[in-house]
TORLOFI-973575 format. One record per residue (C-alpha): residue in three letters; x negated, y negated, z negated. Coordinates in pm, whole numbers, always signed. Last residue first. Example, Ala and Ser with C-alpha at 12.3 -4.5 7.8 and 13.67 -1.06 7.14 Angstrom:
! TORLOFI-973575
<mifi res="SER" east="-1367" north="+106" up="-714"/>
<mifi res="ALA" east="-1230" north="+450" up="-780"/>
//
This chain:
! TORLOFI-973575
<mifi res="MET" east="+1587" north="-747" up="-788"/>
<mifi res="GLU" east="+1438" north="-563" up="-551"/>
<mifi res="PHE" east="+1043" north="-593" up="-512"/>
<mifi res="ILE" east="+933" north="-250" up="-559"/>
<mifi res="ALA" east="+1245" north="-49" up="-392"/>
<mifi res="LEU" east="+1127" north="-275" up="-60"/>
<mifi res="TYR" east="+791" north="-35" up="-87"/>
<mifi res="GLU" east="+974" north="+239" up="-150"/>
<mifi res="TRP" east="+1194" north="+175" up="+141"/>
<mifi res="LEU" east="+979" north="+127" up="+419"/>
<mifi res="TYR" east="+1237" north="+40" up="+653"/>
<mifi res="PHE" east="+1398" north="+149" up="+955"/>
<mifi res="VAL" east="+1606" north="-22" up="+1275"/>
<mifi res="ARG" east="+1761" north="+119" up="+1590"/>
<mifi res="ASN" east="+1766" north="-40" up="+1867"/>
<mifi res="ARG" east="+2134" north="+57" up="+1936"/>
<mifi res="ARG" east="+2355" north="+249" up="+1712"/>
<mifi res="ALA" east="+2257" north="+32" up="+1349"/>
<mifi res="GLY" east="+2552" north="+131" up="+1163"/>
<mifi res="ALA" east="+2267" north="+273" up="+880"/>
<mifi res="MET" east="+1954" north="+177" up="+827"/>
<mifi res="GLU" east="+1689" north="+444" up="+896"/>
<mifi res="LYS" east="+1455" north="+557" up="+605"/>
<mifi res="ILE" east="+1085" north="+529" up="+575"/>
<mifi res="PHE" east="+798" north="+735" up="+436"/>
<mifi res="GLY" east="+914" north="+1039" up="+352"/>
<mifi res="VAL" east="+676" north="+1232" up="+567"/>
<mifi res="GLU" east="+943" north="+1346" up="+818"/>
<mifi res="GLU" east="+1080" north="+962" up="+866"/>
<mifi res="PHE" east="+708" north="+863" up="+934"/>
<mifi res="GLU" east="+698" north="+1159" up="+1158"/>
<mifi res="LYS" east="+1007" north="+1049" up="+1337"/>
<mifi res="VAL" east="+857" north="+683" up="+1339"/>
<mifi res="LEU" east="+532" north="+789" up="+1490"/>
<mifi res="GLN" east="+734" north="+1021" up="+1793"/>
<mifi res="ASN" east="+924" north="+681" up="+1879"/>
<mifi res="ALA" east="+623" north="+471" up="+1928"/>
<mifi res="SER" east="+471" north="+722" up="+2129"/>
<mifi res="GLN" east="+763" north="+739" up="+2351"/>
<mifi res="PHE" east="+802" north="+386" up="+2371"/>
<mifi res="SER" east="+446" north="+331" up="+2490"/>
<mifi res="LEU" east="+224" north="+147" up="+2233"/>
<mifi res="GLN" east="+94" north="-180" up="+2186"/>
<mifi res="MET" east="+108" north="-149" up="+1811"/>
<mifi res="GLU" east="+295" north="-445" up="+1725"/>
<mifi res="GLU" east="+502" north="-390" up="+2088"/>
<mifi res="LYS" east="+593" north="-20" up="+2040"/>
<mifi res="ILE" east="+665" north="-110" up="+1698"/>
<mifi res="GLU" east="+910" north="-384" up="+1806"/>
<mifi res="ASN" east="+1061" north="-164" up="+1994"/>
<mifi res="VAL" east="+1082" north="+119" up="+1743"/>
<mifi res="SER" east="+1299" north="-126" up="+1528"/>
<mifi res="LEU" east="+1123" north="-274" up="+1187"/>
<mifi res="TYR" east="+1206" north="-374" up="+848"/>
<mifi res="PRO" east="+941" north="-392" up="+605"/>
<mifi res="LYS" east="+766" north="-687" up="+817"/>
<mifi res="SER" east="+455" north="-755" up="+619"/>
<mifi res="TYR" east="+377" north="-386" up="+439"/>
<mifi res="PHE" east="+510" north="-204" up="+720"/>
<mifi res="ILE" east="+250" north="-354" up="+983"/>
<mifi res="HIS" east="-39" north="-229" up="+734"/>
<mifi res="LEU" east="+171" north="+86" up="+752"/>
<mifi res="LEU" east="+158" north="+124" up="+1122"/>
<mifi res="GLN" east="-240" north="+59" up="+1095"/>
<mifi res="LYS" east="-243" north="+357" up="+857"/>
<mifi res="ALA" east="-58" north="+591" up="+1093"/>
<mifi res="SER" east="-169" north="+511" up="+1391"/>
<mifi res="PRO" east="-584" north="+528" up="+1204"/>
<mifi res="HIS" east="-464" north="+880" up="+1027"/>
<mifi res="ARG" east="-274" north="+1033" up="+1364"/>
<mifi res="LYS" east="-596" north="+1174" up="+1463"/>
<mifi res="LYS" east="-614" north="+1395" up="+1130"/>
<mifi res="GLY" east="-289" north="+1572" up="+1143"/>
<mifi res="LEU" east="-37" north="+1442" up="+890"/>
<mifi res="LYS" east="+68" north="+1553" up="+553"/>
<mifi res="THR" east="-243" north="+1512" up="+359"/>
<mifi res="GLU" east="-410" north="+1262" up="+459"/>
<mifi res="ILE" east="-142" north="+1046" up="+527"/>
<mifi res="ARG" east="+28" north="+1171" up="+198"/>
<mifi res="ASP" east="-222" north="+1095" up="-18"/>
<mifi res="GLN" east="-296" north="+737" up="+148"/>
<mifi res="TYR" east="+67" north="+661" up="+120"/>
<mifi res="ASN" east="+49" north="+789" up="-315"/>
<mifi res="ASN" east="-241" north="+556" up="-332"/>
<mifi res="LYS" east="-6" north="+259" up="-175"/>
<mifi res="LEU" east="+258" north="+337" up="-426"/>
<mifi res="ASP" east="+8" north="+316" up="-701"/>
<mifi res="GLN" east="-106" north="+11" up="-566"/>
<mifi res="LEU" east="+258" north="-176" up="-554"/>
<mifi res="GLU" east="+353" north="-25" up="-902"/>
<mifi res="GLU" east="+22" north="-196" up="-1044"/>
<mifi res="LEU" east="+95" north="-549" up="-879"/>
<mifi res="LYS" east="+443" north="-485" up="-963"/>
<mifi res="GLU" east="+349" north="-472" up="-1340"/>
<mifi res="ILE" east="+87" north="-751" up="-1280"/>
<mifi res="CYS" east="+356" north="-987" up="-1157"/>
<mifi res="PHE" east="+651" north="-893" up="-1419"/>
<mifi res="THR" east="+343" north="-977" up="-1742"/>
<mifi res="ALA" east="+263" north="-1296" up="-1550"/>
<mifi res="THR" east="+642" north="-1331" up="-1584"/>
<mifi res="GLU" east="+687" north="-1257" up="-1947"/>
<mifi res="ASN" east="+410" north="-1502" up="-2068"/>
<mifi res="MET" east="+538" north="-1764" up="-1796"/>
<mifi res="GLY" east="+860" north="-1747" up="-1975"/>
<mifi res="THR" east="+791" north="-1713" up="-2334"/>
<mifi res="ILE" east="+596" north="-2023" up="-2275"/>
<mifi res="PHE" east="+912" north="-2187" up="-2186"/>
<mifi res="PHE" east="+1117" north="-2068" up="-2385"/>
<mifi res="ARG" east="+874" north="-2205" up="-2682"/>
<mifi res="ILE" east="+834" north="-2562" up="-2482"/>
<mifi res="TRP" east="+1220" north="-2563" up="-2502"/>
<mifi res="GLN" east="+1290" north="-2494" up="-2841"/>
<mifi res="GLU" east="+1027" north="-2794" up="-2893"/>
<mifi res="VAL" east="+1234" north="-3047" up="-2713"/>
<mifi res="ASP" east="+1471" north="-3108" up="-2895"/>
<mifi res="ASN" east="+1612" north="-3417" up="-2823"/>
<mifi res="LYS" east="+1932" north="-3302" up="-2982"/>
<mifi res="SER" east="+2223" north="-3359" up="-2719"/>
<mifi res="ARG" east="+1978" north="-3373" up="-2385"/>
<mifi res="ILE" east="+1676" north="-3133" up="-2556"/>
<mifi res="LEU" east="+1967" north="-2862" up="-2624"/>
<mifi res="ASN" east="+2124" north="-2900" up="-2315"/>
<mifi res="LEU" east="+1817" north="-2790" up="-2132"/>
<mifi res="ARG" east="+1834" north="-2498" up="-2379"/>
<mifi res="HIS" east="+2231" north="-2414" up="-2344"/>
<mifi res="TYR" east="+2089" north="-2391" up="-1921"/>
<mifi res="TYR" east="+1802" north="-2216" up="-1970"/>
<mifi res="GLU" east="+2024" north="-1922" up="-2228"/>
<mifi res="LEU" east="+2277" north="-1943" up="-1965"/>
<mifi res="ARG" east="+2019" north="-1832" up="-1721"/>
<mifi res="ASN" east="+1802" north="-1598" up="-1919"/>
<mifi res="LYS" east="+1756" north="-1278" up="-1616"/>
<mifi res="GLU" east="+1791" north="-1564" up="-1368"/>
<mifi res="PHE" east="+1498" north="-1769" up="-1568"/>
<mifi res="PHE" east="+1282" north="-1461" up="-1592"/>
<mifi res="ALA" east="+1305" north="-1397" up="-1210"/>
<mifi res="SER" east="+1259" north="-1777" up="-1121"/>
<mifi res="LEU" east="+914" north="-1763" up="-1292"/>
<mifi res="CYS" east="+805" north="-1540" up="-936"/>
<mifi res="PHE" east="+414" north="-1630" up="-972"/>
<mifi res="ILE" east="+252" north="-1477" up="-651"/>
<mifi res="PRO" east="+86" north="-1779" up="-459"/>
<mifi res="LYS" east="-262" north="-1694" up="-501"/>
<mifi res="GLU" east="-567" north="-1807" up="-717"/>
<mifi res="ILE" east="-375" north="-1828" up="-1023"/>
<mifi res="PHE" east="-488" north="-2049" up="-1323"/>
<mifi res="LYS" east="-696" north="-2266" up="-1061"/>
<mifi res="LEU" east="-539" north="-2593" up="-1185"/>
<mifi res="SER" east="-461" north="-2641" up="-801"/>
<mifi res="LEU" east="-249" north="-2284" up="-848"/>
<mifi res="LEU" east="-69" north="-2312" up="-1137"/>
<mifi res="GLU" east="+27" north="-2659" up="-1051"/>
<mifi res="LEU" east="+252" north="-2536" up="-724"/>
<mifi res="LEU" east="+364" north="-2286" up="-904"/>
<mifi res="ILE" east="+550" north="-2478" up="-1157"/>
<mifi res="LEU" east="+568" north="-2723" up="-856"/>
<mifi res="THR" east="+785" north="-2472" up="-647"/>
<mifi res="ARG" east="+1009" north="-2435" up="-1005"/>
<mifi res="ALA" east="+1098" north="-2801" up="-1012"/>
<mifi res="THR" east="+1195" north="-2801" up="-645"/>
<mifi res="ARG" east="+1353" north="-2463" up="-698"/>
<mifi res="GLY" east="+1586" north="-2672" up="-976"/>
<mifi res="ASN" east="+1632" north="-2922" up="-762"/>
<mifi res="GLY" east="+1767" north="-2819" up="-492"/>
<mifi res="ASP" east="+2069" north="-3060" up="-457"/>
<mifi res="LEU" east="+2139" north="-3424" up="-445"/>
<mifi res="PHE" east="+1745" north="-3501" up="-562"/>
<mifi res="PRO" east="+1627" north="-3633" up="-869"/>
<mifi res="LEU" east="+1767" north="-3466" up="-1096"/>
<mifi res="ILE" east="+1655" north="-3662" up="-1359"/>
<mifi res="THR" east="+1706" north="-3365" up="-1636"/>
<mifi res="GLU" east="+1632" north="-3081" up="-1494"/>
<mifi res="PHE" east="+1292" north="-3264" up="-1374"/>
<mifi res="GLN" east="+1235" north="-3331" up="-1737"/>
<mifi res="CYS" east="+1269" north="-2999" up="-1796"/>
<mifi res="LEU" east="+988" north="-2879" up="-1571"/>
<mifi res="SER" east="+757" north="-3175" up="-1680"/>
<mifi res="ILE" east="+759" north="-3088" up="-2005"/>
<mifi res="ALA" east="+685" north="-2730" up="-1964"/>
<mifi res="MET" east="+405" north="-2829" up="-1713"/>
<mifi res="LYS" east="+305" north="-3045" up="-1987"/>
<mifi res="ILE" east="+315" north="-2796" up="-2245"/>
<mifi res="LEU" east="+71" north="-2513" up="-2052"/>
<mifi res="TYR" east="-180" north="-2770" up="-1911"/>
<mifi res="PRO" east="-215" north="-2835" up="-2275"/>
<mifi res="LEU" east="-239" north="-3213" up="-2399"/>
<mifi res="GLU" east="-492" north="-3462" up="-2424"/>
<mifi res="LEU" east="-310" north="-3773" up="-2352"/>
<mifi res="SER" east="-586" north="-3925" up="-2192"/>
<mifi res="GLU" east="-561" north="-3686" up="-1872"/>
<mifi res="ASN" east="-264" north="-3912" up="-1775"/>
<mifi res="ARG" east="-193" north="-3736" up="-1399"/>
<mifi res="TRP" east="+71" north="-3536" up="-1541"/>
<mifi res="PHE" east="+235" north="-3814" up="-1754"/>
<mifi res="TRP" east="+145" north="-4035" up="-1417"/>
<mifi res="LYS" east="+425" north="-3844" up="-1195"/>
<mifi res="ALA" east="+666" north="-3830" up="-1501"/>
<mifi res="ASP" east="+709" north="-4207" up="-1547"/>
<mifi res="ASN" east="+691" north="-4266" up="-1168"/>
<mifi res="ILE" east="+976" north="-3999" up="-1167"/>
<mifi res="LEU" east="+1111" north="-4144" up="-1493"/>
<mifi res="ILE" east="+1083" north="-4539" up="-1321"/>
<mifi res="LYS" east="+1228" north="-4427" up="-990"/>
<mifi res="LEU" east="+1570" north="-4250" up="-1137"/>
<mifi res="ASP" east="+1644" north="-4564" up="-1311"/>
<mifi res="TYR" east="+1829" north="-4766" up="-1070"/>
<mifi res="LYS" east="+1958" north="-4394" up="-899"/>
<mifi res="SER" east="+2125" north="-4357" up="-1167"/>
<mifi res="PRO" east="+2019" north="-4085" up="-1469"/>
<mifi res="PRO" east="+2164" north="-3752" up="-1472"/>
<mifi res="THR" east="+2563" north="-3694" up="-1535"/>
<mifi res="TYR" east="+2585" north="-3386" up="-1817"/>
<mifi res="LYS" east="+2990" north="-3278" up="-1941"/>
<mifi res="SER" east="+2829" north="-2963" up="-2061"/>
<mifi res="GLY" east="+3028" north="-2612" up="-2027"/>
<mifi res="SER" east="+2701" north="-2429" up="-1974"/>
<mifi res="SER" east="+2654" north="-2341" up="-1621"/>
<mifi res="GLU" east="+2927" north="-2539" up="-1449"/>
<mifi res="GLN" east="+2793" north="-2848" up="-1553"/>
<mifi res="HIS" east="+2419" north="-2726" up="-1544"/>
<mifi res="LYS" east="+2509" north="-2651" up="-1199"/>
<mifi res="ASN" east="+2592" north="-3017" up="-1157"/>
<mifi res="ASP" east="+2788" north="-3058" up="-778"/>
<mifi res="LYS" east="+3122" north="-3131" up="-996"/>
<mifi res="ALA" east="+2940" north="-3425" up="-1099"/>
<mifi res="ASN" east="+2859" north="-3591" up="-762"/>
<mifi res="PHE" east="+2565" north="-3805" up="-752"/>
<mifi res="LYS" east="+2444" north="-4138" up="-608"/>
<mifi res="MET" east="+2161" north="-4270" up="-382"/>
<mifi res="ARG" east="+1970" north="-3914" up="-486"/>
<mifi res="LEU" east="+1615" north="-3918" up="-358"/>
<mifi res="LYS" east="+1542" north="-3764" up="+15"/>
<mifi res="GLY" east="+1330" north="-3500" up="+107"/>
<mifi res="ALA" east="+1642" north="-3301" up="+205"/>
<mifi res="THR" east="+1966" north="-3512" up="+256"/>
<mifi res="GLU" east="+2035" north="-3443" up="+645"/>
<mifi res="GLU" east="+1882" north="-3086" up="+625"/>
<mifi res="GLU" east="+2107" north="-2963" up="+383"/>
<mifi res="LYS" east="+2432" north="-2892" up="+527"/>
<mifi res="PRO" east="+2330" north="-2580" up="+735"/>
<mifi res="LEU" east="+1958" north="-2579" up="+677"/>
<mifi res="ASP" east="+1658" north="-2633" up="+966"/>
<mifi res="ALA" east="+1425" north="-2738" up="+694"/>
<mifi res="TYR" east="+1578" north="-2718" up="+315"/>
<mifi res="LEU" east="+1236" north="-2634" up="+151"/>
<mifi res="MET" east="+1075" north="-2828" up="+383"/>
<mifi res="ARG" east="+1215" north="-3158" up="+271"/>
<mifi res="HIS" east="+1142" north="-3053" up="-88"/>
<mifi res="THR" east="+793" north="-3021" up="-30"/>
<mifi res="GLU" east="+802" north="-3361" up="+165"/>
<mifi res="LYS" east="+988" north="-3495" up="-127"/>
<mifi res="ILE" east="+728" north="-3369" up="-410"/>
<mifi res="MET" east="+409" north="-3436" up="-166"/>
<mifi res="HIS" east="+574" north="-3784" up="-119"/>
<mifi res="LEU" east="+589" north="-3848" up="-531"/>
<mifi res="THR" east="+196" north="-3726" up="-564"/>
<mifi res="LEU" east="+40" north="-3465" up="-670"/>
<mifi res="PRO" east="-364" north="-3524" up="-640"/>
<mifi res="PHE" east="-500" north="-3501" up="-309"/>
<mifi res="LYS" east="-749" north="-3288" up="-102"/>
<mifi res="GLU" east="-727" north="-2984" up="-216"/>
<mifi res="LEU" east="-377" north="-3071" up="-339"/>
<mifi res="GLU" east="-263" north="-3078" up="+4"/>
<mifi res="LYS" east="-367" north="-2766" up="+107"/>
<mifi res="VAL" east="-162" north="-2587" up="-131"/>
<mifi res="ALA" east="+134" north="-2840" up="-93"/>
<mifi res="TRP" east="+161" north="-2697" up="+332"/>
<mifi res="ASP" east="+74" north="-2340" up="+234"/>
<mifi res="ILE" east="+340" north="-2346" up="-52"/>
<mifi res="SER" east="+618" north="-2542" up="+147"/>
<mifi res="ASN" east="+576" north="-2277" up="+446"/>
<mifi res="ILE" east="+608" north="-2016" up="+295"/>
<mifi res="TYR" east="+921" north="-2172" up="+94"/>
<mifi res="ASN" east="+1072" north="-2189" up="+455"/>
<mifi res="THR" east="+1022" north="-1878" up="+604"/>
<mifi res="VAL" east="+1186" north="-1773" up="+276"/>
<mifi res="GLN" east="+1464" north="-1978" up="+321"/>
<mifi res="LYS" east="+1533" north="-1928" up="+650"/>
<mifi res="HIS" east="+1554" north="-1547" up="+602"/>
<mifi res="ALA" east="+1820" north="-1584" up="+354"/>
<mifi res="ILE" east="+2004" north="-1874" up="+581"/>
<mifi res="LEU" east="+2014" north="-1568" up="+909"/>
<mifi res="SER" east="+2147" north="-1335" up="+659"/>
<mifi res="ARG" east="+2394" north="-1539" up="+529"/>
<mifi res="TYR" east="+2548" north="-1622" up="+860"/>
<mifi res="GLY" east="+2627" north="-1309" up="+1006"/>
<mifi res="LYS" east="+2422" north="-1219" up="+1326"/>
<mifi res="SER" east="+2346" north="-901" up="+1172"/>
<mifi res="ALA" east="+1994" north="-668" up="+1206"/>
<mifi res="SER" east="+1780" north="-978" up="+1344"/>
<mifi res="PRO" east="+1810" north="-1178" up="+1008"/>
<mifi res="LEU" east="+1619" north="-837" up="+877"/>
<mifi res="PHE" east="+1386" north="-1011" up="+584"/>
<mifi res="ALA" east="+1541" north="-1216" up="+339"/>
<mifi res="GLN" east="+1920" north="-1072" up="+449"/>
<mifi res="THR" east="+1754" north="-738" up="+363"/>
<mifi res="MET" east="+1590" north="-836" up="+7"/>
<mifi res="ASN" east="+1837" north="-958" up="-138"/>
<mifi res="SER" east="+2072" north="-1211" up="-135"/>
<mifi res="ARG" east="+2384" north="-1338" up="-373"/>
<mifi res="ILE" east="+2403" north="-1733" up="-367"/>
<mifi res="GLY" east="+2496" north="-1869" up="-751"/>
<mifi res="GLU" east="+2221" north="-2129" up="-748"/>
<mifi res="MET" east="+2100" north="-1935" up="-1043"/>
<mifi res="MET" east="+2116" north="-1670" up="-726"/>
<mifi res="ASN" east="+1938" north="-1835" up="-473"/>
<mifi res="SER" east="+1621" north="-1898" up="-748"/>
<mifi res="ALA" east="+1638" north="-1520" up="-795"/>
<mifi res="THR" east="+1642" north="-1372" up="-445"/>
<mifi res="VAL" east="+1375" north="-1709" up="-340"/>
<mifi res="GLU" east="+1111" north="-1601" up="-646"/>
<mifi res="ILE" east="+1177" north="-1241" up="-537"/>
<mifi res="ALA" east="+1132" north="-1309" up="-148"/>
<mifi res="THR" east="+824" north="-1533" up="-232"/>
<mifi res="PHE" east="+673" north="-1176" up="-436"/>
<mifi res="MET" east="+740" north="-1043" up="-63"/>
<mifi res="PRO" east="+628" north="-1278" up="+115"/>
<mifi res="LEU" east="+248" north="-1230" up="-49"/>
<mifi res="HIS" east="+213" north="-898" up="+25"/>
<mifi res="ILE" east="+16" north="-925" up="+327"/>
<mifi res="ASP" east="-201" north="-1157" up="+141"/>
<mifi res="ILE" east="-343" north="-949" up="-97"/>
<mifi res="ASP" east="-535" north="-689" up="+134"/>
<mifi res="LYS" east="-695" north="-554" up="-148"/>
<mifi res="PHE" east="-656" north="-644" up="-476"/>
<mifi res="PHE" east="-949" north="-805" up="-660"/>
<mifi res="ARG" east="-859" north="-1182" up="-673"/>
<mifi res="CYS" east="-499" north="-1131" up="-755"/>
<mifi res="TYR" east="-533" north="-881" up="-1028"/>
<mifi res="ALA" east="-767" north="-1099" up="-1216"/>
<mifi res="ASN" east="-589" north="-1362" up="-1198"/>
<mifi res="LEU" east="-254" north="-1204" up="-1373"/>
<mifi res="GLU" east="-541" north="-1125" up="-1595"/>
<mifi res="GLY" east="-636" north="-1464" up="-1652"/>
<mifi res="LEU" east="-244" north="-1514" up="-1677"/>
<mifi res="ARG" east="-200" north="-1296" up="-1997"/>
<mifi res="HIS" east="-499" north="-1480" up="-2199"/>
<mifi res="MET" east="-330" north="-1775" up="-2064"/>
<mifi res="CYS" east="+40" north="-1705" up="-2206"/>
<mifi res="SER" east="-145" north="-1486" up="-2548"/>
<mifi res="GLU" east="-356" north="-1859" up="-2642"/>
<mifi res="LEU" east="-32" north="-2025" up="-2587"/>
<mifi res="MET" east="+157" north="-1837" up="-2792"/>
<mifi res="ILE" east="-74" north="-1855" up="-3096"/>
<mifi res="ASN" east="-34" north="-2245" up="-3055"/>
<mifi res="ILE" east="+335" north="-2206" up="-3053"/>
<mifi res="GLN" east="+324" north="-2039" up="-3347"/>
<mifi res="LYS" east="+190" north="-2364" up="-3502"/>
<mifi res="ASP" east="+568" north="-2462" up="-3495"/>
<mifi res="GLN" east="+530" north="-2872" up="-3590"/>
<mifi res="TRP" east="+469" north="-3001" up="-3248"/>
<mifi res="GLU" east="+250" north="-3300" up="-3099"/>
<mifi res="PHE" east="+334" north="-3539" up="-2821"/>
<mifi res="SER" east="+102" north="-3828" up="-2663"/>
<mifi res="ARG" east="+291" north="-4033" up="-2387"/>
<mifi res="ASN" east="+423" north="-4057" up="-2015"/>
<mifi res="ILE" east="+724" north="-3862" up="-2128"/>
<mifi res="LEU" east="+989" north="-4145" up="-2071"/>
<mifi res="PHE" east="+1340" north="-4090" up="-2229"/>
<mifi res="SER" east="+1646" north="-3955" up="-2022"/>
<mifi res="SER" east="+1908" north="-4227" up="-1917"/>
<mifi res="THR" east="+2249" north="-4008" up="-1922"/>
<mifi res="SER" east="+2509" north="-4144" up="-1694"/>
<mifi res="LYS" east="+2937" north="-4269" up="-1648"/>
<mifi res="TYR" east="+3083" north="-4308" up="-1339"/>
<mifi res="GLY" east="+3274" north="-4587" up="-1165"/>
<mifi res="GLU" east="+3028" north="-4731" up="-906"/>
<mifi res="ARG" east="+2991" north="-5041" up="-1121"/>
<mifi res="HIS" east="+2809" north="-4844" up="-1387"/>
<mifi res="SER" east="+2789" north="-4734" up="-1730"/>
<mifi res="GLN" east="+2538" north="-4613" up="-1926"/>
<mifi res="ASN" east="+2459" north="-4329" up="-2173"/>
<mifi res="ILE" east="+2122" north="-4356" up="-2354"/>
<mifi res="PHE" east="+1906" north="-4015" up="-2395"/>
<mifi res="ASP" east="+1629" north="-4134" up="-2631"/>
<mifi res="GLY" east="+1887" north="-4319" up="-2833"/>
<mifi res="LYS" east="+1934" north="-4087" up="-3126"/>
<mifi res="ASN" east="+1626" north="-3946" up="-3283"/>
<mifi res="ARG" east="+1637" north="-3614" up="-3357"/>
<mifi res="MET" east="+1274" north="-3540" up="-3163"/>
<mifi res="ASN" east="+1156" north="-3172" up="-3222"/>
<mifi res="LEU" east="+805" north="-3257" up="-2955"/>
<mifi res="LYS" east="+659" north="-3483" up="-3269"/>
<mifi res="VAL" east="+572" north="-3805" up="-3062"/>
<mifi res="ASN" east="+226" north="-3951" up="-3119"/>
<mifi res="MET" east="+135" north="-4309" up="-3047"/>
//
């Protein structure tokens, strides 16, 4: 049975009361065929796939792209944090030692967790299809060693606290997700929907429906949005739409946060999924463009760095300058002692190299560090700042 995406049938969302003393909303099952009336969606799909192909070409041929992947991950984590109401930046993500402050250590751990979860999941997807175990393990790794989160990480919620509903805070709606009794049914339905090849749906449509369903049933006590958007990245990698985890979808959603939650609520209030499909495809298209632009800026900067090394530093300094730049790409904040250890130099030689990098304009010193001074690759970081 084919069902139009812009369904208006009351009853697809069912209000229920429970012995625990709260009311919840049970979502419709999605493992079925869908059709859409707006033919503009077909044109949007074609444009988006073309742009994803462009991004994948950049991923394939961009020299040393792997060393820059943590920076793109940091964009995703920073944007995802902002959607959760947490202000974070690149300094917090990459400079945990600059301050013993709680926030910087947490931000650094979030980036590390995200990289570890993606690496693990990508390897798993090479052997197995997407499973509930993989979703739970990805969530667990995202919140490993984080205060207050680790106890429930990777575990489906057994209750729901309406005060924790980010959708409600952002949109003013009074939505409570399905009860624990319906949760497993809905998750299994979503899992089979993704595996069901007989539906003959474009994968981007499947991703859009899967994301809104995940955000609707909210299977975990916290981190549902981050986990759902991580799954989109995993699906893109699994399908070989892109070859590297370089997709920062949360940046688009954060820029359009109110619209994001408004459109999710339109599905619940009016069963209008079609408008969400258009929004999602727009986000995928704009995110691919965003990542391409970042790679272009990055390549221009690397060429500029190369020119400055060749024209402003002595020829004998070229190898060590290129080596230090390579280190800064993955660790954009470094102290002289760290440079000394990374490059196996004497402190005097490391300090002299840092001085020359300052004079050329590659790096700047962080203010406030009297001992063990810290320097950062400022133009490089500026490309990735939100």
